C-alpha positions as CSV (number, residue, x, y, z in Angstrom):
1,X,144.4,136.0,93.9
2,X,140.6,136.5,93.4
3,X,139.1,134.4,90.7
4,X,138.9,135.6,87.1
5,X,135.1,134.9,87.0
6,X,133.1,132.7,89.4
7,X,129.3,132.8,89.5
8,X,127.6,131.3,92.6
9,X,123.9,131.0,93.1
10,X,123.1,131.3,96.8
11,X,119.3,131.0,96.7
12,X,116.4,130.6,94.3
13,X,112.7,131.4,94.4
14,X,110.8,130.1,91.4
15,X,112.8,131.1,88.4
16,X,114.6,133.9,90.3
17,X,118.1,133.6,91.6
18,X,120.4,135.5,93.9
19,X,124.1,135.1,94.2
20,X,127.5,136.6,93.5
21,X,129.9,137.0,90.6
22,X,133.5,137.0,92.0
23,X,136.0,138.8,89.7
24,X,139.6,140.2,90.1
25,X,138.3,143.7,90.9
26,X,135.5,142.7,93.3
27,X,132.3,140.8,93.9
28,X,129.1,141.6,92.1
29,X,125.9,140.8,94.0
30,X,123.1,139.5,91.8
31,X,120.5,140.5,90.8
32,X,122.6,143.5,89.9
33,X,121.9,146.9,88.4
34,X,124.7,148.5,86.5
35,X,124.7,152.3,86.3
36,X,125.6,153.5,82.8
37,X,128.9,155.4,82.5
38,X,128.7,156.1,78.7
39,X,131.7,158.3,78.3
40,X,133.8,157.2,81.2
41,X,131.5,158.9,83.7
42,X,128.1,158.2,85.3
43,X,126.7,161.6,84.5
44,X,126.4,164.0,87.4
45,X,128.0,161.6,89.8
46,X,131.5,161.0,91.3
47,X,132.7,157.4,91.2
48,X,132.8,157.2,95.0
49,X,129.2,158.3,95.2
50,X,128.2,155.7,92.7
51,X,129.8,153.1,94.8
52,X,128.2,154.5,98.0
53,X,124.8,154.0,96.3
54,X,125.4,150.3,96.3
55,X,126.7,149.7,92.8
56,X,129.1,146.9,92.4
57,X,129.8,147.4,88.7
58,X,129.2,150.0,86.1
59,X,128.9,150.0,82.3
60,X,131.1,151.8,79.8
61,X,130.3,152.4,76.1
62,X,132.6,151.1,73.4
63,X,131.2,153.2,70.6
64,X,131.4,156.5,72.4
65,X,134.8,155.9,73.9
66,X,136.3,154.7,70.6
67,X,135.3,158.1,69.1
68,X,136.2,160.3,72.1
69,X,138.8,160.2,73.6
70,X,139.6,157.0,71.7
71,X,140.4,153.6,73.2
72,X,144.1,154.0,72.3
73,X,144.3,157.2,74.4
74,X,142.6,155.6,77.3
75,X,145.0,152.7,77.1
76,X,148.0,155.1,77.1
77,X,146.6,156.7,80.2
78,X,146.4,153.5,82.1
79,X,143.0,152.0,81.1
80,X,139.4,152.9,81.8
81,X,139.5,152.2,85.5
82,X,142.4,154.5,86.2
83,X,141.2,157.1,83.7
84,X,137.9,157.6,85.5
85,X,138.8,156.6,89.0
86,X,136.6,153.5,89.4
87,X,138.4,150.5,90.8
88,X,135.7,147.9,90.7
89,X,134.4,145.9,87.7
90,X,133.3,147.6,84.5
91,X,131.3,145.9,81.7
92,X,131.7,147.4,78.3
93,X,129.0,146.9,75.6
94,X,130.1,146.0,72.1
95,X,129.1,149.2,70.4
96,X,126.7,147.5,68.1
97,X,123.5,149.2,69.4
98,X,125.0,152.7,69.1
99,X,126.4,151.9,65.6
100,X,122.9,151.1,64.5
101,X,121.0,153.8,66.3
102,X,123.3,156.9,66.3
103,X,125.0,156.7,62.9
104,X,123.5,158.5,60.0
105,X,124.7,156.1,57.5
106,X,125.8,152.5,57.9
107,X,126.8,149.8,55.6
108,X,126.6,146.2,56.9
109,X,128.2,143.1,55.5
110,X,129.7,139.9,56.8
111,X,132.9,141.7,57.9
112,X,131.1,144.2,60.1
113,X,129.4,147.6,60.0
114,X,130.9,150.7,58.4
115,X,129.5,153.8,59.9
116,X,129.8,157.6,60.1
117,X,130.6,159.2,63.4
118,X,127.8,161.3,64.9
119,X,130.5,163.6,66.2
120,X,132.4,164.7,63.1
121,X,131.3,162.6,60.2
122,X,134.5,160.5,60.0
123,X,134.0,157.0,58.8
124,X,134.9,153.9,60.8
125,X,134.5,150.1,60.6
126,X,133.3,148.2,63.6
127,X,133.8,144.4,63.3
128,X,133.9,141.7,65.9
129,X,137.6,141.9,66.0
130,X,137.8,145.7,66.3
131,X,135.1,145.7,69.0
132,X,137.2,143.2,71.0
133,X,140.3,145.2,70.5
134,X,138.7,148.4,71.7
135,X,137.3,146.7,74.8
136,X,140.8,145.2,75.5
137,X,142.4,148.6,75.2
138,X,139.8,150.0,77.6
139,X,140.7,147.1,80.0
140,X,137.1,146.2,80.7
141,X,136.3,143.3,83.1
142,X,133.2,141.9,81.2
143,X,133.5,142.2,77.4
144,X,130.4,141.9,75.2
145,X,130.4,140.1,71.9
146,X,129.6,142.1,68.8
147,X,126.1,141.5,67.4
148,X,123.7,142.8,64.8
149,X,120.4,144.4,65.9
150,X,117.2,144.7,63.9
151,X,113.8,146.0,65.1
152,X,111.4,143.4,66.6
153,X,109.0,144.6,64.0
154,X,111.2,143.3,61.2
155,X,110.1,140.5,58.9
156,X,110.8,137.0,60.1
157,X,113.4,136.4,57.5
158,X,115.2,139.6,58.4
159,X,115.3,138.6,62.1
160,X,116.5,135.1,61.2
161,X,119.3,136.4,59.1
162,X,120.4,139.0,61.7
163,X,120.4,136.3,64.4
164,X,122.5,133.9,62.3
165,X,125.0,136.6,61.4
166,X,125.2,137.6,65.1
167,X,126.1,134.0,66.0
168,X,128.8,134.0,63.3
169,X,130.1,137.3,64.8
170,X,129.8,135.8,68.3
171,X,132.3,133.0,67.3
172,X,134.7,135.6,65.8
173,X,134.3,137.7,69.0
174,X,135.1,134.8,71.1
175,X,138.2,133.9,69.1
176,X,139.4,137.5,69.1
177,X,138.8,137.8,72.9
178,X,140.7,134.6,73.7
179,X,143.7,135.9,71.6
180,X,143.9,138.9,73.9
181,X,146.7,137.6,76.1
182,X,146.8,139.0,79.7
183,X,143.5,140.8,79.3
184,X,141.7,137.5,78.4
185,X,143.4,135.8,81.4
186,X,141.8,138.4,83.8
187,X,138.5,139.3,82.1
188,X,135.3,137.6,81.1
189,X,133.1,137.6,78.0
190,X,129.4,137.4,77.5
191,X,127.6,136.3,74.3
192,X,124.3,137.9,73.3
193,X,121.2,136.0,72.5
194,X,119.1,137.4,69.6
195,X,116.0,136.4,67.8
196,X,113.5,139.2,68.5
197,X,110.3,137.8,70.1
198,X,110.5,134.4,68.3
199,X,110.9,131.4,70.6
200,X,112.4,129.2,68.0
201,X,115.0,131.8,66.8
202,X,115.9,132.5,70.5
203,X,116.4,128.8,71.1
204,X,118.6,128.5,68.0
205,X,120.6,131.5,69.1
206,X,121.0,130.1,72.7
207,X,122.2,126.7,71.3
208,X,124.8,128.4,69.1
209,X,126.1,130.6,71.9
210,X,126.3,127.7,74.4
211,X,128.3,125.7,71.8
212,X,130.8,128.5,71.5
213,X,131.0,128.8,75.3
214,X,130.9,132.1,77.2
215,X,131.3,133.2,80.8
216,X,127.8,134.7,80.8
217,X,124.9,135.3,78.4
218,X,123.0,138.4,77.6
219,X,119.4,138.7,76.3
220,X,119.6,141.3,73.5
221,X,117.1,143.0,71.2
222,X,114.5,143.8,73.9
223,X,113.4,147.1,75.4
224,X,113.4,148.6,72.0
225,X,109.8,149.7,71.8
226,X,108.0,146.3,71.9
227,X,106.2,147.1,75.2
228,X,106.4,145.5,78.6
229,X,103.8,142.7,77.8
230,X,105.7,141.6,74.7
231,X,109.1,141.8,76.5
232,X,107.7,139.7,79.4
233,X,106.3,137.2,77.0
234,X,109.8,136.7,75.5
235,X,111.3,136.5,79.0
236,X,108.9,133.8,79.9
237,X,111.1,131.5,77.7
238,X,114.4,133.2,76.8
239,X,116.2,133.0,80.1
240,X,115.4,129.3,80.4
241,X,117.0,128.7,77.1
242,X,120.4,129.9,78.4
243,X,122.7,127.9,80.7
244,X,121.4,127.9,84.3
245,X,124.9,128.0,85.8
246,X,125.9,131.2,84.1
247,X,124.7,134.8,84.7
248,X,121.9,136.1,82.5
249,X,122.0,139.8,81.6
250,X,119.0,141.7,80.1
251,X,120.5,144.6,78.2
252,X,119.0,148.1,78.4
253,X,116.4,147.4,81.0
254,X,114.8,149.3,82.5
255,X,112.0,150.8,84.5
256,X,111.7,149.5,88.1
257,X,108.7,147.4,87.4
258,X,110.5,146.0,84.3
259,X,113.3,144.9,86.5
260,X,111.1,143.3,89.1
261,X,109.3,141.3,86.4
262,X,112.5,140.2,84.7
263,X,114.0,139.1,88.0
264,X,110.9,136.9,88.6
265,X,111.7,135.3,85.2
266,X,115.3,134.5,86.0
267,X,117.4,137.5,84.9
268,X,120.5,138.4,87.0
269,X,121.9,141.6,85.6
270,X,120.5,144.9,84.2
271,X,121.7,148.3,82.9
272,X,119.7,151.4,81.9
273,X,120.3,155.1,81.5
274,X,116.8,155.8,83.0
275,X,117.8,156.7,86.6
276,X,120.5,159.1,85.5
277,X,118.8,160.6,82.5
278,X,115.5,161.0,84.4
279,X,117.4,162.6,87.3
280,X,118.8,165.2,84.9
281,X,115.3,166.1,83.6
282,X,113.6,166.3,87.0
283,X,112.1,162.9,87.4
284,X,112.6,161.0,90.7
285,X,111.7,157.4,91.3
286,X,109.9,156.7,94.5
287,X,108.2,153.6,96.1
288,X,104.9,155.0,95.1
289,X,105.9,155.7,91.5
290,X,107.9,158.4,89.6
291,X,107.3,162.1,90.3
292,X,108.2,165.1,88.2
293,X,109.8,167.5,90.7
294,X,109.3,170.4,88.3
295,X,105.5,170.4,89.0
296,X,104.2,173.5,90.7
297,X,102.7,171.5,93.6
298,X,106.2,170.7,94.9
299,X,107.2,174.4,95.2
300,X,106.5,174.5,98.9
301,X,106.6,170.8,99.7
302,X,108.6,170.3,102.9
303,X,108.9,166.5,102.5
304,X,111.7,164.4,101.1
305,X,111.5,162.9,97.6
306,X,110.6,159.5,99.1
307,X,109.7,159.3,102.8
308,X,111.0,155.7,102.9
309,X,114.3,156.4,101.2
310,X,117.5,156.3,103.2
311,X,119.7,158.1,100.6
312,X,121.7,161.3,101.5
313,X,119.4,163.4,99.4
314,X,116.2,162.4,101.1
315,X,118.0,162.8,104.5
316,X,119.1,166.4,103.8
317,X,116.9,168.2,101.3
318,X,113.2,168.9,100.8
319,X,111.2,168.6,97.6
320,X,110.7,172.4,97.6
321,X,114.5,173.0,97.3
322,X,114.9,170.3,94.6
323,X,112.0,171.9,92.7
324,X,113.8,175.2,92.9
325,X,117.1,173.8,91.7
326,X,115.6,171.9,88.8
327,X,113.4,174.7,87.7
328,X,116.3,177.1,87.9
329,X,118.5,174.8,85.8
330,X,121.1,174.6,88.6
331,X,123.7,171.8,88.2
332,X,123.2,170.7,91.8
333,X,119.6,169.8,90.9
334,X,120.8,167.2,88.3
335,X,123.4,165.9,90.8
336,X,121.0,165.4,93.7
337,X,118.2,164.0,91.6
338,X,120.6,161.5,89.9
339,X,122.0,160.5,93.3
340,X,118.6,159.8,94.7
341,X,117.6,157.7,91.7
342,X,120.7,155.6,91.8
343,X,120.1,154.9,95.5
344,X,116.5,154.0,94.7
345,X,117.6,151.4,92.0
346,X,120.3,149.9,94.3
347,X,117.8,149.7,97.2
348,X,115.4,147.9,94.9
349,X,118.1,145.4,93.9
350,X,118.9,144.8,97.6
351,X,115.2,144.3,98.4
352,X,114.9,141.8,95.5
353,X,118.0,139.9,96.7
354,X,116.6,139.7,100.2
355,X,113.1,138.6,99.0
356,X,114.6,135.8,97.0
357,X,116.8,134.7,99.9
358,X,113.8,134.6,102.2
359,X,111.6,132.8,99.7
360,X,109.2,135.8,99.6
361,X,109.7,137.2,96.1
362,X,106.1,137.0,95.0
363,X,104.9,138.8,98.1
364,X,107.5,141.5,97.6
365,X,106.9,141.8,93.9
366,X,103.1,142.0,94.1
367,X,103.3,144.6,96.9
368,X,105.9,146.7,95.0
369,X,103.8,146.7,91.8
370,X,100.7,147.7,93.7
371,X,102.3,150.6,95.4
372,X,104.4,151.7,92.4
373,X,101.4,151.7,90.1
374,X,99.4,153.7,92.6
375,X,101.1,157.0,91.6
376,X,98.9,159.5,89.6
377,X,99.7,159.8,86.0
378,X,100.1,163.6,86.5
379,X,103.0,162.9,88.8
380,X,105.1,161.0,86.2
């Protein structure tokens, strides 16, 4: 039988690492990018096509699935993998971010967060125990601990209090996960480091999480408006505070150049809605920067989205046709643009893995940034 969870580092280059996470449902190559399947679907994509792009794992959303169709219904229908037709690993977030960002009214206390559904106004309580129960019902392979998020602009005492509460919730999350019987025997759990941009708070959080003991560790509370420079400043120390023999997951990141910089700083896993959301709105990622296919200059452009891309979209359709589809609001436009973007992200991850293995990450990263930043602002 494949291992429950086994992380192996095959090569390093500076702080960067490349390796594999072996799990029951398959191997995850790292650094890894996880397409976001919020509501049991990577929007505009069939599961087989997501896999064909190179994705080893996808992300599901606890908050959205608990509200619709409900975790209990998914469980009755065989679990999230069978429900959506994805047989490889799935990571589910804890629901904490959406509870804080989407709910009109929340009430926080030590027990958890009481919130009002953004769908129908019904009230719910999300606690560490309930979050673990939902993720167990979904049958996820990597379960995230429940934490409390506050803006990086919050006062130091607010950040400190939220971090401390998150660590208490992490302990409760771990206990609830381990009581999950067969699911706990086959799945893994990650703790989430908090502490905003403060090195001391991040260190305190990392120490608390390590003492509890998790299969992997996420860096939370970034990519929430602090800017790339501030995020990289935090990543200059945060990954190194976490155990070196466990995967490090930067939540909600990000733009291609964000990912490159984070990999250089020792991050192994990423997720972001950007490639799928951008695809649906007409933005394509290319090796010379993002382009807006809606722009009039592409109306008769006979070239592919990215001349150096090997995806099925670039092999079969011209920019002019994609411009027409997107401008016309055709569903196929969203599908093809999303497919290209997911291939672009997975190709970037493969290039990063190869560069680390070959000891040439700095050369690759500098060249990538120079070309990617060369796009005209009017194209983005």
